[in-house]
C-alpha positions as CSV (number, residue, x, y, z in Angstrom):
1,X,4.6,22.4,-38.5
2,X,5.2,25.9,-39.8
3,X,6.4,28.7,-37.5
4,X,3.3,30.4,-36.0
5,X,0.9,27.8,-37.4
6,X,-1.9,26.8,-35.1
7,X,-2.9,23.2,-34.5
8,X,-6.3,23.9,-36.2
9,X,-4.5,25.2,-39.3
10,X,-2.2,22.2,-39.2
11,X,-5.1,19.7,-39.0
12,X,-7.0,21.5,-41.9
13,X,-3.9,21.5,-44.1
14,X,-3.2,17.8,-43.5
15,X,-6.8,16.8,-44.1
16,X,-6.7,18.7,-47.4
17,X,-3.3,17.1,-48.4
18,X,-4.4,13.6,-47.6
19,X,-7.7,14.0,-49.6
20,X,-5.7,15.1,-52.6
21,X,-2.9,12.5,-52.3
22,X,-5.2,9.5,-51.3
23,X,-8.4,10.3,-53.1
24,X,-9.1,6.7,-53.9
25,X,-8.5,5.4,-50.3
26,X,-11.4,4.3,-48.2
27,X,-12.5,6.5,-45.3
28,X,-10.9,4.4,-42.6
29,X,-7.5,4.3,-44.4
30,X,-7.7,8.0,-45.1
31,X,-8.5,8.8,-41.4
32,X,-5.6,6.7,-40.2
33,X,-3.2,8.4,-42.6
34,X,-4.5,11.8,-41.6
35,X,-4.1,11.1,-37.8
36,X,-0.6,9.7,-38.2
37,X,0.5,12.7,-40.4
38,X,-1.0,15.2,-37.9
39,X,0.8,13.5,-34.9
40,X,4.1,13.4,-36.8
41,X,3.9,17.1,-37.8
42,X,3.6,18.3,-34.2
43,X,6.9,19.8,-33.0
44,X,6.7,18.9,-29.3
45,X,7.8,15.3,-28.7
46,X,5.9,15.1,-25.4
47,X,2.6,16.0,-27.1
48,X,3.4,13.6,-29.9
49,X,4.0,10.7,-27.5
50,X,0.9,11.5,-25.5
51,X,-1.2,11.6,-28.6
52,X,0.2,8.2,-29.8
53,X,-0.5,6.7,-26.4
54,X,-4.1,8.0,-26.5
55,X,-4.9,6.3,-29.8
56,X,-7.3,9.0,-31.2
57,X,-10.0,7.6,-33.5
58,X,-10.5,10.7,-35.5
59,X,-8.6,13.9,-36.6
60,X,-11.0,15.9,-34.5
61,X,-10.2,13.9,-31.4
62,X,-6.4,14.1,-32.1
63,X,-6.7,17.9,-32.5
64,X,-8.7,18.2,-29.3
65,X,-6.2,16.2,-27.3
66,X,-3.2,17.9,-28.9
67,X,-4.6,21.3,-27.9
68,X,-5.3,20.0,-24.3
69,X,-1.8,18.5,-24.0
70,X,-0.2,21.7,-25.3
71,X,-2.1,24.0,-22.9
72,X,-1.3,21.7,-20.0
73,X,2.4,21.8,-20.8
74,X,2.4,25.6,-21.1
75,X,0.6,25.9,-17.8
76,X,3.0,23.6,-16.1
77,X,6.0,25.5,-17.5
78,X,4.5,28.8,-16.2
79,X,3.8,27.2,-12.8
80,X,7.4,25.9,-12.5
81,X,8.7,29.4,-13.6
82,X,6.7,31.2,-10.9
83,X,6.9,28.7,-8.1
84,X,7.1,30.6,-4.8
85,X,10.1,30.0,-2.8
86,X,9.2,29.0,0.7
87,X,11.6,29.7,3.5
88,X,11.4,27.2,6.4
89,X,11.4,29.0,9.7
90,X,12.7,26.9,12.6
91,X,10.5,27.3,15.7
92,X,12.7,27.1,18.7
93,X,10.0,27.4,21.3
94,X,11.1,25.4,24.3
95,X,7.6,24.0,24.9
96,X,7.5,22.5,21.4
97,X,11.0,21.0,21.9
98,X,9.8,19.5,25.2
99,X,6.7,18.0,23.6
100,X,8.8,16.5,20.8
101,X,11.0,14.9,23.3
102,X,8.0,13.5,25.2
103,X,6.6,12.1,22.0
104,X,9.9,10.4,21.1
105,X,10.2,8.9,24.7
106,X,6.6,7.6,24.5
107,X,7.2,6.1,21.1
108,X,10.2,4.3,22.4
109,X,8.3,3.1,25.4
110,X,5.5,1.7,23.2
111,X,8.1,-0.2,21.1
112,X,9.6,-1.7,24.3
113,X,6.2,-2.8,25.6
114,X,5.2,-4.4,22.4
115,X,8.6,-6.3,22.2
116,X,8.4,-7.4,25.8
117,X,4.7,-8.4,25.8
118,X,4.1,-12.1,26.6
119,X,2.4,-14.1,23.9
120,X,-1.3,-14.5,23.9
121,X,-2.6,-17.3,26.2
122,X,-5.8,-19.3,25.7
123,X,-8.3,-19.4,28.6
124,X,-9.6,-22.7,27.5
125,X,-6.5,-24.9,27.1
126,X,-3.9,-22.6,28.6
127,X,-1.9,-22.9,25.4
128,X,0.0,-20.0,23.8
129,X,-0.5,-18.3,20.5
130,X,-4.3,-18.3,20.3
131,X,-7.4,-17.2,22.2
132,X,-10.4,-19.3,23.3
133,X,-12.6,-18.6,20.3
134,X,-9.8,-19.8,18.0
135,X,-8.7,-22.7,20.2
136,X,-8.6,-26.1,18.3
137,X,-9.6,-28.0,21.4
138,X,-12.5,-25.7,22.1
139,X,-13.8,-26.3,18.5
140,X,-13.3,-30.1,18.8
141,X,-15.4,-30.2,21.9
142,X,-18.1,-28.1,20.2
143,X,-18.2,-30.3,17.1
144,X,-18.5,-33.5,19.1
145,X,-21.7,-32.1,20.6
146,X,-20.9,-33.3,24.2
147,X,-23.9,-31.9,26.2
148,X,-22.0,-32.5,29.5
149,X,-19.5,-29.8,28.5
150,X,-21.9,-26.9,27.7
151,X,-19.6,-24.5,29.4
152,X,-16.8,-25.2,26.9
153,X,-19.1,-25.0,23.8
154,X,-19.3,-21.9,21.6
155,X,-22.5,-20.1,22.7
156,X,-23.5,-19.5,19.1
157,X,-23.8,-23.2,18.5
158,X,-26.1,-23.9,21.6
159,X,-29.6,-24.8,20.6
160,X,-32.3,-22.3,21.2
161,X,-35.7,-23.5,22.6
162,X,-37.7,-22.4,19.5
163,X,-35.2,-24.2,17.2
164,X,-36.0,-27.6,18.7
165,X,-39.4,-28.0,17.0
166,X,-41.5,-26.8,19.9
167,X,-43.9,-24.0,19.2
168,X,-43.5,-20.8,20.9
169,X,-46.1,-20.1,23.6
170,X,-47.5,-16.6,24.0
C-alpha cells in the first residue's frame, strides 16, 4: 500500500492489475486472486488477520470490511489515548463501615447455619436425604395400588369420580 493511498484506491488498482495480468482467468479465479492481493497489500496486520478470518466473497465485501476494521481500530486507539483517569475516593463514613461489618457478620452466620443444618428427613419413612414426594417407599406403595393405604398414596394418582366411567350428574 502506497503512503497516503486510500483503501478504495488500493482495491481499484489491484482490480485493474489482476485484470491485465490474468485476462484469461475465469471470474471465480480472478476474484480470489484480487481478494488475496488486496488483503496482502494492507499494512495493518490486525486488519489483514481479521479480513482473512472473515472470508470475504468479493472485493467489494473485502473493501467494506477493511474500512470498518480500520475505523474501529482508529476509534479504539483514540479511546485508549483519551481515557479519563478515575480517582477512587474512599468513603470513611462510620455508618457505612458499620453496615459493612454487619453484612460480613450475617454472611458468616448464614454459612454456619448452612453447615450445621441437619440433613433433610422424610415424613413418610423417617429416612434421611429425601422428602416424602421423592421417597422410594412412598412411590412403591402408590404403584402397588393398595387401596387400604390411601393416606400414603400420591394424591395426583388417586382416581377422580368422573374418571371411573360414571357419567357426571348435573
